[in-house]
C-alpha atoms as one frame of an Amber mdcrd trajectory, in Angstrom:
protein
  18.908 -62.125 -65.290  17.616 -58.834 -65.614  19.968 -55.794 -65.090  19.315
 -53.541 -62.207  17.310 -50.402 -62.693  18.967 -47.381 -63.626  19.245 -44.486
 -61.182  17.588 -41.241 -62.274  20.915 -39.568 -62.160  22.737 -42.140 -64.093
  24.388 -41.137 -67.272  22.246 -44.028 -68.935  19.108 -42.824 -67.598  16.519
 -42.040 -70.166  15.655 -38.769 -68.315  18.985 -37.501 -69.209  18.933 -38.432
 -72.758  17.844 -34.918 -73.763  20.355 -33.165 -71.549  23.470 -31.944 -73.396
  26.573 -33.715 -72.728  28.242 -30.733 -70.973  25.250 -30.490 -68.443  25.671
 -34.086 -67.866  29.308 -34.044 -67.041  28.570 -31.204 -64.671  25.958 -33.327
 -63.046  28.379 -36.277 -62.929  31.025 -34.062 -61.360  28.508 -32.084 -58.975
  25.581 -33.726 -57.177  26.428 -37.281 -58.269  29.953 -36.995 -57.302  28.949
 -35.482 -53.950  26.338 -38.350 -53.365  29.076 -41.017 -54.122  31.420 -39.418
 -51.413  28.722 -39.527 -48.667  27.693 -42.828 -46.947  24.098 -43.668 -47.708
  23.027 -43.878 -43.922  24.644 -40.620 -43.235  22.978 -39.170 -46.281  19.505
 -40.473 -45.078  20.042 -39.010 -41.599  20.829 -35.407 -42.900  17.474 -33.876
 -42.731  17.230 -35.122 -38.968  20.566 -33.558 -38.227  19.489 -30.351 -39.809
  16.315 -30.285 -37.716  18.304 -30.865 -34.450  20.621 -28.119 -35.341  17.707
 -25.642 -36.093  16.143 -26.695 -32.768  19.433 -26.000 -30.847  19.806 -22.572
 -32.689  16.361 -21.471 -31.637  16.855 -22.597 -28.026  20.033 -20.791 -27.445
  18.972 -17.519 -29.251  15.259 -17.178 -28.077  15.984 -13.927 -26.577  16.992
 -12.714 -30.171  13.403 -13.376 -31.210  11.621 -11.977 -28.209  13.840  -8.839
 -28.071  11.530  -6.540 -29.688   8.299  -7.495 -27.544  10.606  -7.509 -24.478
  11.977  -3.992 -25.283   8.573  -2.736 -25.799   7.340  -4.194 -22.723  10.108
  -2.647 -20.618   9.791   0.520 -22.332   6.110   0.808 -21.485   6.890  -0.327
 -17.883   9.387   2.518 -17.621   6.955   4.990 -18.930   4.332   4.019 -16.587
   6.697   3.948 -13.491   7.878   7.561 -14.592   4.380   8.778 -15.082   3.536
   7.319 -11.456   6.518   8.608  -9.555   7.241  11.912 -11.014   4.437  14.166
 -12.256   0.847  14.949 -12.229  -0.122  17.110 -15.111   3.294  17.046 -16.098
   4.471  18.888 -12.878   6.735  17.421 -10.351   4.729  15.959  -7.318   6.657
  17.985  -4.716   5.613  20.806  -2.407   8.122  23.318  -1.163   8.081  25.835
   1.497  10.658  27.758   3.407  10.682  29.205   6.921  13.153  30.015   9.682
  13.175  26.602  11.418  11.983  23.066  10.505   8.625  21.499  11.248   9.656
  19.998  14.488  10.382  23.666  15.906   7.614  25.626  14.316   4.821  27.324
  16.375   1.480  25.706  16.506   0.028  28.092  14.157   2.575  27.673  11.345
   2.590  23.955  11.837  -1.069  23.750  11.558  -1.140  25.723   8.370   1.707
  23.731   6.798  -0.149  20.374   7.599  -2.913  21.382   5.242  -0.533  20.713
   2.360   0.147  17.276   3.216  -3.372  16.578   4.288  -4.954  17.551   1.119
  -2.155  16.015  -1.109  -1.121  12.791   0.525   0.550  11.665  -2.712   3.045
  14.482  -2.797   6.465  14.796  -1.306   6.864  17.641   1.128   9.974  19.606
   2.221  10.910  22.773   4.058  13.984  24.615   3.650  15.072  26.589   6.609
  17.660  29.240   7.557  19.970  26.288   8.454  19.866  24.297   5.449  19.025
  26.660   2.540  22.641  26.943   1.743  23.332  23.200   1.579  20.495  23.038
  -0.855  21.723  25.917  -3.112  25.318  24.475  -3.242  24.033  20.994  -4.137
  21.827  22.351  -6.852  24.066  25.023  -8.331  27.530  23.824  -7.372  30.135
  22.501  -9.781  29.009  18.900  -9.435  25.563  19.875 -10.555  24.153  20.106
 -14.070  23.327  23.812 -13.781  27.050  24.633 -12.344  26.444  28.348 -11.507
  28.934  29.157  -8.710  28.250  32.846  -9.327  24.700  32.333  -7.928  26.045
  30.521  -4.925  28.381  33.271  -4.140  25.714  35.921  -4.765  23.281  34.164
  -2.263  25.735  33.878   0.444  26.385  37.583   0.223  22.677  38.519   0.553
  21.866  39.362   4.117  18.368  40.704   3.864  15.783  37.943   4.791  12.994
  38.769   2.537  15.444  38.979  -0.508  16.717  35.625   0.413  13.305  34.079
   0.721  12.280  35.541  -2.655  15.607  34.268  -4.199  15.263  30.884  -2.628
  11.752  30.204  -4.207  12.956  31.125  -7.626  16.058  28.871  -7.136  14.076
  25.844  -6.013  11.528  26.255  -8.674  14.285  26.442 -11.511  16.096  23.564
 -10.253  13.331  20.976  -9.380   9.976  22.784  -9.996   6.779  21.663  -8.274
   4.413  23.757  -5.989   5.815  26.536  -3.942   3.875  28.045  -1.061   4.656
  30.522   1.916   4.605  29.088   5.070   1.677  31.190   6.198  -0.568  29.981
   3.126  -3.078  27.342   3.902  -4.325  24.895   1.217  -7.952  24.668   0.778
  -8.250  22.427  -2.223  -5.995  19.492  -3.590  -3.413  20.500  -6.003  -5.248
  18.617  -8.776  -7.730  21.600  -8.576  -5.079  24.070  -9.466  -5.488  22.970
 -13.289  -9.205  23.370 -14.474 -10.487  20.292 -16.013 -10.708  21.630 -19.451
  -7.054  21.771 -19.695  -6.484  18.322 -18.869  -6.102  17.223 -22.545  -3.564
  20.008 -23.305  -1.304  19.716 -20.261   1.777  19.300 -22.481   1.311  23.055
 -23.602   1.348  24.283 -20.011   4.626  24.836 -18.119   3.341  27.157 -15.386
   0.414  27.794 -13.169   0.182  31.406 -11.525  -2.880  33.352 -10.273  -3.728
  37.214 -10.046  -2.746  38.953  -6.833  -3.480  42.598  -7.457  -5.634  43.868
 -10.550  -6.082  47.595 -10.055  -4.789  49.175 -13.013  -6.548  52.446 -12.521
  -3.658  53.288 -10.096  -0.799  52.806 -12.717   0.029  56.320 -12.851  -0.007
  56.704  -8.896   3.479  57.874  -7.556   3.390  55.187  -5.010   0.827  52.566
  -5.954   1.733  52.665  -9.659   4.597  50.025  -9.581   2.582  47.426  -7.521
  -1.011  47.698  -8.910  -0.740  44.882 -11.457   0.793  41.681 -10.238   0.791
  37.933 -10.414   0.710  36.100  -7.042   3.930  34.579  -6.081   3.321  33.384
  -2.456   1.930  30.278  -4.204   2.536  29.091  -7.823   3.489  25.862  -9.691
   5.964  25.244 -12.543   7.912  22.697 -14.388  11.617  22.515 -13.599  14.309
  24.242 -15.760  12.111  27.089 -17.049  14.113  30.030 -18.418  11.885  32.670
 -16.875  13.043  31.411 -13.360  16.684  31.774 -14.203  16.133  35.078 -16.024
  14.388  36.232 -12.824  17.366  35.342 -10.620  19.885  37.047 -12.904  17.696
  40.101 -13.095  17.631  40.264  -9.221  21.381  39.710  -9.133  22.057  42.649
 -11.696  19.812  44.824  -9.829  21.153  44.339  -6.409  24.707  44.611  -7.480
  23.841  47.860  -9.234  22.033  49.169  -6.233  25.154  48.271  -3.993  27.312
  50.227  -6.366  24.847  53.345  -6.202  25.082  53.111  -2.303  28.748  52.493
  -2.421  28.358  49.394   0.056  29.002  45.815  -0.161  26.111  43.610  -1.255
  25.614  42.330   2.394  25.169  46.094   3.675  22.389  47.133   1.452  19.451
  48.819   2.816  16.072  48.521   0.966  12.631  50.120   1.443   9.315  48.364
   0.983   8.685  49.560  -2.615  12.214  48.334  -3.625  11.668  44.844  -2.423
   8.456  44.692  -4.076   9.624  46.017  -7.358  13.135  44.278  -7.093  12.438
  40.738  -5.927   8.679  40.367  -5.037   5.422  40.315  -6.996   6.301  43.257
  -9.410   9.742  41.795 -10.299   7.868  38.185 -10.814   5.182  39.869 -13.026
   7.615  41.784 -15.063   9.602  38.740 -15.755   6.612  36.591 -16.655   5.230
  39.272 -18.952   8.601  39.500 -20.872   8.832  35.630 -21.129   5.348  35.540
 -22.522   6.161  38.037 -25.236   9.357  36.091 -26.011   7.712  32.766 -26.731
   4.271  33.879 -27.783   2.652  31.887 -30.507   2.851  33.206 -34.128  -1.005
  34.009 -34.060   0.082  36.755 -31.388   3.280  37.778 -33.276   1.876  41.388
 -33.984   0.326  41.930 -30.611   2.259  42.659 -27.288   1.135  40.788 -24.305
   0.577  43.181 -21.514  -1.625  43.478 -18.230  -4.693  44.116 -20.401  -4.629
  40.380 -21.199  -5.405  39.486 -17.721  -7.439  42.467 -16.379 -11.201  41.534
 -14.895 -10.656  37.820 -15.768 -13.894  35.858 -15.494 -12.102  32.585 -15.875
  -8.483  31.138 -16.266  -6.740  31.293 -19.533  -3.607  30.064 -21.100  -1.073
  32.617 -22.537   2.329  31.636 -23.915   2.253  28.262 -21.845   1.294  29.947
 -18.546  -1.859  29.029 -17.252  -3.122  32.158 -15.290  -5.854  31.602 -12.694
  -8.477  34.445 -11.782  -7.816  36.571  -8.596 -10.059  34.324  -6.339  -7.773
  31.169  -6.747  -4.756  32.334  -4.845  -5.702  35.599  -3.384  -9.331  35.203
  -2.177 -10.528  37.597   0.695  -8.195  40.605   0.152 -10.819  43.162  -0.042
  -9.864  44.392  -3.507  -9.279  43.343  -7.091 -12.777  41.630  -6.974 -11.119
  38.698  -5.121 -14.149  37.302  -3.449 -14.009  35.277  -0.321 -12.278  31.919
   0.841 -15.758  30.116   0.930 -16.071  30.300  -2.850 -15.565  27.260  -4.926
 -12.813  28.752  -6.942 -10.671  29.697  -3.949  -7.622  27.279  -3.816  -5.426
  28.698  -0.929  -5.860  31.151   1.963  -3.128  33.638   2.935  -2.953  34.371
   6.501  -0.198  36.887   6.508   1.043  35.909  10.028   4.499  35.360   8.701
   4.550  38.739   6.558   6.093  40.800   9.014   9.165  41.827   6.854   7.524
  45.373   5.997   8.411  46.448   9.559  12.214  46.110   8.448  11.424  47.553
   5.281   8.788  50.431   5.886   6.492  51.909   3.340   6.543  55.568   2.666
   4.334  57.178   5.354   3.306  60.550   5.296   4.028  62.531   8.740   0.515
  63.326   9.330  -1.748  61.093   6.993   0.371  57.917   7.308   0.539  55.151
   4.328  -1.512  55.164   1.240  -1.707  51.586   1.261  -3.982  51.592   4.330
  -6.663  52.552   1.920  -6.411  48.927   0.641  -6.801  50.016  -2.991 -10.085
  52.028  -2.312 -10.237  54.753  -4.964 -12.160  57.348  -2.715  -9.698  56.623
   0.033  -6.463  57.128  -2.253  -7.972  60.217  -3.856  -8.672  61.687  -0.321
  -5.082  60.870   0.839  -3.595  62.470  -2.347  -5.710  65.846  -1.791  -4.676
  65.987   1.924  -1.078  65.471   1.125  -1.140  68.211  -1.582  -2.960  70.623
   0.988  -0.473  69.641   3.516   2.268  71.353   1.335   0.662  74.594   1.369
   0.426  74.896   5.157   2.567  77.173   7.272   5.103  75.615   9.395   3.071
  76.179  12.641  -0.092  74.565  11.056   2.103  71.502   9.784   3.331  71.219
  13.468  -0.070  71.358  14.721  -1.055  68.448  12.369   2.030  66.569  13.396
   1.100  66.787  17.125  -2.471  65.621  16.504  -0.851  62.872  14.213   1.471
  61.830  16.942  -1.401  61.549  19.649  -3.411  59.608  17.248  -0.587  57.249
  16.639  -0.013  56.695  20.295  -3.756  55.724  20.795  -3.487  53.534  17.874
  -0.415  51.839  19.228  -2.028  51.292  22.638  -5.064  49.826  21.000  -2.751
  47.385  18.803  -0.773  46.449  21.962  -3.895  45.693  23.774  -5.163  43.457
  20.879  -1.962  41.932  20.498  -1.646  40.979  24.263  -5.379  39.735  24.044
  -4.469  37.548  21.030  -1.378  36.151  22.735  -3.657  35.416  25.896  -6.252
  33.702  23.794  -3.673  31.839  21.945  -1.903  30.728  25.245  -5.300  29.930
  26.723  -6.305  27.965  23.751  -3.157  26.150  23.875  -3.369  25.415  27.597
  -6.893  24.176  26.987  -5.912  21.956  24.369  -3.063  20.455  26.162  -5.260
  19.999  29.373  -8.014  18.267  27.044  -5.035  16.005  25.642  -3.686  15.237
  28.993  -7.325  14.260  30.383  -7.977  12.106  27.345  -4.597  10.513  28.058
  -5.485   9.880  31.753  -8.831   8.641  30.819  -7.325   6.215  28.650  -4.862
   5.103  30.971  -7.532   4.465  33.561  -9.668   2.570  31.276  -6.834   0.433
  30.128  -5.859  -0.168  34.007  -9.349  -1.092  34.948  -9.591  -3.524  32.100
  -6.255  -5.073  33.010  -7.395  -5.456  36.804 -10.602  -6.824  35.709  -8.975
  -9.428  33.621  -6.224 -10.234  36.364  -8.850 -10.580  39.026 -10.987 -12.922
  36.783  -8.032 -14.934  36.135  -6.664 -14.930  39.859 -10.203 -15.414  41.663
  -9.929 -18.854  43.478 -12.796 -21.180  43.390 -14.693 -21.202  46.910 -14.245
 -24.766  48.458 -17.922 -24.755  49.567 -19.075 -23.684  46.207 -16.979 -26.638
  44.797 -18.663 -28.923  47.299 -22.027 -27.575  46.728 -21.632 -28.013  43.060
 -20.511 -31.687  43.746 -23.692 -32.289  45.818 -25.963 -30.716  43.065 -24.407
 -33.180  40.752 -25.324 -36.036  43.265 -28.901 -34.949  43.238 -29.041 -33.259
  46.552 -31.152 -30.111  46.742 -29.479 -26.821  47.687 -30.749 -23.994  49.782
 -31.410 -20.877  47.489 -31.132 -17.329  48.436 -31.989 -14.589  45.850 -31.914
 -17.294  43.130 -28.303 -18.310  44.032 -26.953 -21.415  45.980 -26.096 -20.638
  49.580 -22.748 -22.335  50.044 -22.943 -25.064  52.883 -26.644 -25.043  53.176
 -28.557 -28.005  51.871 -31.863 -29.534  52.261 -32.287 -32.655  54.318 -32.223
 -35.851  52.371 -35.578 -37.218  51.324 -37.233 -33.726  51.463 -37.961 -32.276
  48.198 -38.861 -28.818  47.017 -42.533 -28.497  46.188 -44.227 -26.129  43.791
 -47.159 -23.997  44.404 -50.626 -24.436  42.990 -50.075 -22.012  40.573 -47.094
 -23.787  39.027 -44.581 -21.366  40.467 -41.986 -22.008  42.972 -43.903 -20.554
  45.947 -44.022 -23.650  47.949 -40.198 -24.164  47.368 -39.635 -20.635  48.637
 -41.782 -21.229  51.680 -39.972 -24.529  52.516 -36.610 -22.946  52.247 -37.742
 -20.095  54.439 -39.121 -22.571  57.081 -35.879 -24.511  56.956 -33.818 -21.224
  57.584 -36.116 -20.496  60.487 -35.640 -23.878  62.207 -31.901 -24.438  61.730
 -30.462 -21.131  60.975 -31.394 -19.564  64.326 -28.623 -19.379  66.914 -29.075
 -19.311  70.565 -29.813 -15.386  70.506 -32.325 -15.790  67.715 -30.097 -14.080
  65.249 -29.330 -15.103  61.650 -25.869 -16.749  61.216 -23.394 -14.934  58.994
 -24.355 -15.527  55.318 -22.670 -18.311  53.869 -21.547 -19.815  57.103 -22.957
 -22.975  58.861 -25.091 -22.409  62.119 -22.924 -22.708  65.077 -23.493 -25.761
  67.419 -24.586 -25.617  70.985 -21.652 -26.283  73.412 -20.395 -25.302  76.940
 -19.702 -21.796  75.775 -22.982 -21.072  74.278 -22.070 -22.001  70.664 -19.118
 -19.438  70.831
C-alpha cells in the first residue's frame, strides 16, 4: 500500500529540503498552522467572499468614485448659469433710470423714451428709482445690514434737498452698489447695449471695468473764466460699469466733503445750501465725474505709462474708442451726438448709440448760469469760438461805458428779453397744443380701432348665432324629400321654389343645343297656367296659388 502524496508545504516535502530549519519552523507555525485552523470548505470559499465584499464596497461608495467628475460637472453648470444670469461683457445686465414718478405715472413723452431701453435690450432687467423709493434703496444698499455698511452716506443723502444733487448722487450710489447701465430718463436708446463695446474688445473684456463717452471736447476754452471748468468732460447721462468700483465711491465721498465744506462757508445746514449752475456742474455733474475718472486712471495706470500723466490730451479729438486704465472711452458721437459742438456728428450716424432729448433737464432754471445784464449767457454761443470772443469783447466794452449808456443798453436788453419771452411762450403753447392734439388724435384712433374691432366681433358672433339658430323651412324639407323621390321641382333663378313641383309624368326637356332652354320654357309655361290668380297676378313667391272659392280665392 503506497503512502499518500506529501503536501508541498509538508516538512517532509522534497521542496523544503533545501530550506533552513528555522524557516521551515516559521512556515509550520505561520501559513501551515493557519491553514490547519480553517476548514477546507471555508478556505475554498474565501475568494468568493472577498469578491462579494468588494462588490458591496463599490455599490455603497459609488459616490466616492464619481465625486470628482460630478463636482466638475456641477462647477461647470454653476459657471454657465452665472454667465447666463448675471453679465454680458462682464457687466451686470441691468438698466437703471431715476425720475420723479414711476413708469405708470410718467408722461407719454417720458414713457416712450424709457421704453426704448427695454425694447432694444429684452434680455436686461430694468428698474426706475423715484422720489418715493430712492431712500429705501439707499438704506437697503448702504445700511448696517448691507455689505457696504455706510450709515454716514445714508444720513448725508437724507440731508440733501437739492434735486439735481440727489439725482447725481443716486446714480453714483447705484452704480457702486450694483453696476450695470445708467441713463437719464430723457435719453433714448438707439442701439442695443451690446454695441456699447466695440467688437475688437470682446476678447479682452476682463480688462475693462467701465464704459464712458465724451460729452464736451473743447479744450481751447480751458482758460475762459466761465467755460474753462466745463470745456472737457466725460458724459454721465449715460455710462456703464461693473459694481464696487473705487472710483464711484470716491466720487460720492468727494461730493460729501465738498458740500459739507460749502455748507460751512455759507454757515447754513446742508439742507439749506444754495448752488448756482457752475457749482452743480463742477461739484457733482460732468466736471466732477471727469476729475474723479482722470484721478482713478492715474492711480491704476499700467507700468508702461508710469512716467506719463493721463490728462484730457489723451482723449482730445479721438477718432475711435480706446481703453485707458481699464476704462473704455468712446468717441463723442457715441453718447453725445447732435450737440452742435465737439465734432459730435448726428444721431443718424452708425456710431451714435443714444439720443439725449433734454426734456427732463430743467434744473438750470433753479440754478441759473451767470448772465450778463445786457449780453446774457455765454453758453448760448454753444462753444462757437467767434461767438464767445464777441461776447467777451462786448462784456469788456460794457465796463468802460458810463452809467447812462449802460442803462440804455439795459433797457434795450429788457425789451429784447420781453420779445424773446413772448416768442418762447407762443412756441411753448403751440408745442403743448400740438402735443395735446397728437394725444387726442392718438386716443381717438385707438378708440376707433377698439370700436371697429368690437363691431367685427359682434358681426361675426351674430352670423354664427344666426347660422346656428336658423330653422329649416318645412316646405324646403318637403321639397328635398320629393326631390329624393324623383319628382321634379320648379326652379327659379337656379334654386327650387318651395311648394311648386312639376306634375307627375311631365319631364323637363333640354333644348336642341343641349342646354336647359326647353326646361326653362316648360317651367315658365307651368307658372303661367297654374300660377295666375283670378286677377292675373302672380302669387306670393314661395306660396301655393290660391284656390277658387266663394270669396274669389281670398
